[in-house]
C-alpha positions in Angstrom: -2.8 16.6 -6.8 0.5 17.8 -8.2 0.1 21.6 -7.6 2.3 22.0 -4.5 1.5 25.7 -4.2 -2.2 25.0 -4.2 -1.9 22.2 -1.6 0.3 24.4 0.6 -2.3 27.2 0.3 -5.1 24.8 1.3 -3.1 23.6 4.2 -2.5 27.1 5.5 -6.2 27.9 5.1 -7.1 24.7 7.0 -4.7 25.5 9.8 -6.2 29.0 10.3 -9.5 27.3 11.3 -10.4 26.1 14.7 -7.5 25.4 17.0 -7.9 22.4 19.3 -6.2 22.2 22.6 -4.4 19.2 23.9 -7.3 18.0 26.0 -9.7 18.3 23.1 -7.3 16.3 20.9 -7.0 13.6 23.4 -10.7 13.5 23.9 -11.2 13.0 20.2 -8.5 10.3 20.1 -10.0 8.4 23.0 -13.4 8.6 21.3 -12.0 7.2 18.1 -10.1 4.5 19.9 -13.3 3.4 21.7 -15.2 3.5 18.5 -12.5 1.2 16.8 -12.7 -1.2 19.8 -16.5 -1.2 19.5 -16.2 -2.2 15.8 -13.8 -5.0 16.8 -11.0 -3.6 14.6 -8.7 -2.6 17.5 -6.3 -4.0 18.6 -5.3 -5.5 15.3 -4.6 -9.2 15.1 -1.2 -8.6 13.6 0.1 -5.1 14.6 2.8 -5.2 11.9 0.4 -6.0 9.1 0.7 -3.3 6.5 3.8 -1.7 8.0 5.4 -1.5 4.6 2.6 0.7 3.3 2.8 2.8 6.4 6.6 3.3 5.9 6.0 4.3 2.2 3.3 6.7 3.2 5.6 8.3 5.9 8.3 8.7 3.3 6.0 10.3 0.8 4.7 12.7 3.5 8.2 13.6 4.6 9.2 14.4 1.0 6.0 16.4 0.5 6.8 18.4 3.6 10.2 19.1 2.2 8.7 20.3 -1.1 6.3 22.6 0.7 9.1 24.0 2.9 11.3 24.6 -0.2 8.4 26.2 -2.1 7.6 28.5 0.7 11.2 29.8 0.8 11.5 30.1 -3.0 10.4 32.9 -5.3 6.8 33.8 -4.8 
């Protein structure tokens, strides 16, 4: 998806939806963690495995966030 304006609009629409409180977020997180443990995929054998991909993804998301921020302040 290269249409930054469309992506930003979809994000705003998504964020208008149900708002979860802190307790509910932690409940969901704990459930996901227990599920991962039950599948035997947590904790990972090598916690740093794939860190390079995670760092690249973080950089892409950071840049995307900057683009969205710039777009929202630009001409509409």
